[in-house]
C-alpha positions in Angstrom: 44.7 110.5 65.8 47.4 109.5 68.5 46.0 110.7 72.0 47.7 114.4 73.0 49.0 115.1 76.1 47.8 118.4 77.8 49.2 120.1 81.1 46.0 122.1 83.0 47.8 124.9 85.3 45.5 126.4 87.5 45.8 128.3 91.7 46.4 125.9 93.8 43.4 127.6 95.5 40.9 126.0 92.6 42.2 122.9 93.4 39.4 119.9 93.9 36.8 123.1 93.9 34.2 123.4 91.3 35.8 125.9 89.3 38.8 123.5 88.6 36.0 120.2 87.1 34.4 123.3 85.3 38.1 123.7 83.5 38.3 120.4 83.2 35.3 119.3 81.3 36.0 123.1 79.0 39.1 121.1 77.9 37.6 118.3 77.2 35.4 119.9 74.8 37.9 120.9 73.0 40.4 118.1 73.2 38.2 115.2 73.8 41.4 112.8 72.6 43.2 114.8 75.2 45.0 113.4 77.9 45.1 115.6 81.0 47.8 116.2 83.1 46.6 117.6 86.6 49.4 119.1 88.8 47.8 118.4 91.6 48.4 114.9 91.0 52.7 115.7 91.0 53.8 114.6 93.9 56.4 117.9 95.0 58.0 119.3 98.1 56.2 122.3 99.2 56.7 125.2 100.1 56.3 129.2 100.9 59.2 130.4 100.1 60.0 131.7 96.9 63.5 131.1 95.1 62.7 127.0 96.8 59.3 127.9 94.7 60.9 128.3 91.5 63.5 124.8 92.2 60.4 122.7 92.7 58.6 123.6 89.9 61.9 124.2 87.7 62.4 119.8 89.1 59.0 118.5 88.9 56.9 120.6 87.3 59.2 121.5 84.2 59.7 118.2 83.2 55.9 117.3 83.2 55.0 120.7 81.0 58.4 119.4 78.4 56.7 115.9 78.0 53.5 117.3 77.0 51.7 119.1 73.2 49.1 122.2 74.9 49.6 123.2 77.9 45.9 125.2 79.1 45.9 127.1 82.5 43.1 129.7 84.1 43.9 132.6 86.2 42.6 133.7 89.8 38.9 135.0 90.2 40.5 138.4 90.1 41.4 137.6 86.7 45.5 137.7 88.1 47.8 134.8 87.1 49.6 132.8 90.5 53.3 132.8 90.8 53.3 129.3 90.0 51.0 129.3 87.3 52.6 132.5 85.1 56.4 130.7 85.9 54.4 127.3 84.0 53.0 129.6 81.4 56.9 131.5 80.5 57.9 127.8 80.2 55.5 126.3 77.8 55.9 130.0 75.7 59.7 128.8 75.6 58.9 125.6 74.6 56.8 126.8 71.5 53.3 124.9 73.1 50.1 125.4 71.9 48.0 127.4 74.9 44.9 128.3 75.9 43.5 129.8 78.4 41.2 128.8 79.9 
């Protein structure tokens, strides 16, 4: 079986925390043949301006998502989608990727 690319969109606040590790473990159990692409490993500018944030997503993250087969995402502990995860999810839906909430 060919390796599949899986993008794991999750809140920046969860980076390098146990919740991120649990999400990765869940994805591995679902797709043992998959290769997980973690957005925290993508080098991109940071911005608190919402307009800049969308441009950064489009330039640095959307091309990576486009190269994936599966889009997995998680919400905040309060069950909300962060701005970045929401925009990435919307793009994955446009592309018709397989989508799984973690």
